[in-house]
N, C-alpha and C positions, 0 to 999 in steps of 0.2 A: 411772507413766505407762502401764502395761499396764492398770490398773484403769480408767483413763479410756477407753482404746480398747474395752474390754469393755462399758463403760457406753454408749458411742456406738452400738456394734454392736447391743446389746440394744434400744435406742430405734428404730434403723433396721429391725431385723428386725420388731418390733411393727408399725410403720407399714407396711412392705411386705407382710407376711403378711396383715394385715387387708385391704389392698388386693387382694391376690391372691385371697382368699377371696370378696371382694365381686364381683370382676369376671372372673376367669379360671375358677375352679371352678364347674362347672355341675351338680355332684351335688346333688339336692334334700335329701340327708341333712345337709348342712352349712350350709343356709340358717338364718340366725338365730344362728350361732355368733359369740360376741364373744371375741376375744383380750384377755386380762386382764394378762398378764405374760410375759416372756421371760427365760430364765436361759441364760447362755452359759458354758462352761467357760474357764479361763485360757488354754488354747491355742487357742481359737476353733474347735475341730473338732466340738463337740456342742452342740446348742441344744435346751432343753426349752421347749415353748410351752404356757403355760397358757391354757385356754379355759373359757368358761361358757356355758351355755344356759338357757332358761327352762323346759325341759322338766322335769316332775315325775316322769314314769314312768321306771323303769330300763330298760325296753325302748327307749324313744326315745333315752335317753342312750347306750345301747349302739350304736344304729344311727349316731348322731353319731360316736362314737368309731371305728367301722368305716369311715365316709365319710372322717373325716380321716386315717386310716392309709392308705386307698387313694389319697387326694390327695396324700400326702407326697412322692412322686416329682415330680409336676408342681410343687408348691410349691418344692422344693429346686432344680429346674431353673430356674424363674422367678428365684429369689433369685440364682442364679449369673449369670443374664443382667443383673440390675438392680444387683447390688453388685459393687464391685471388690475382690474377695477372691481370694486365692491358691487356696482351696478353699472351697466352700460347705459350711457346717456340717451335719452329720447331725442330723436333726429327729426329735424324739419329741413327742407331744402327751400332755398330762395335763389332766384336768378339774380346774378350780379350785373347791373346795368353799366358799370364803369367802363366795361370793354367797348360797349356801344358809344358811351360818351367820348371815349379816347379816339374812336376811329371817326367820329363826327367831326372832332376838333382837327384831326389830321386831314380830313377831307376839306375843311374850310381853309386851312393853311395852303393846301396844294391849289385850291382855286385861286387864292391870293397871289401865289407865286405865278401861275398861269396868267393871270391878269397883267402882272408886272412884266412878263415876258413879251406879251402881245403888244405893249405899247412901245 
């Protein structure tokens, strides 16, 4: 039963955090951030939010990470207002590298197709 509640909360957090980033956070550093996944502990006290960006430069990714950490308090307060929970979970943001991994695989496949066409 608890796993069902954790799953529902993860889906709800993903939806709400995406909406908060799009409409409430005015920091230009977090524009273009996509929330990819949310992981919540069993006691619902901590949430890890995974995000991705299209930036290739490490300096740009660092700016996004700083912007998200600055907006963490606003996001947690908004979540407390929107969700009916006893206590809003503490939020940590982590960059999701699966998007980069997928685009690298896609690039390698395209290179292989290009080599086959050249022969």
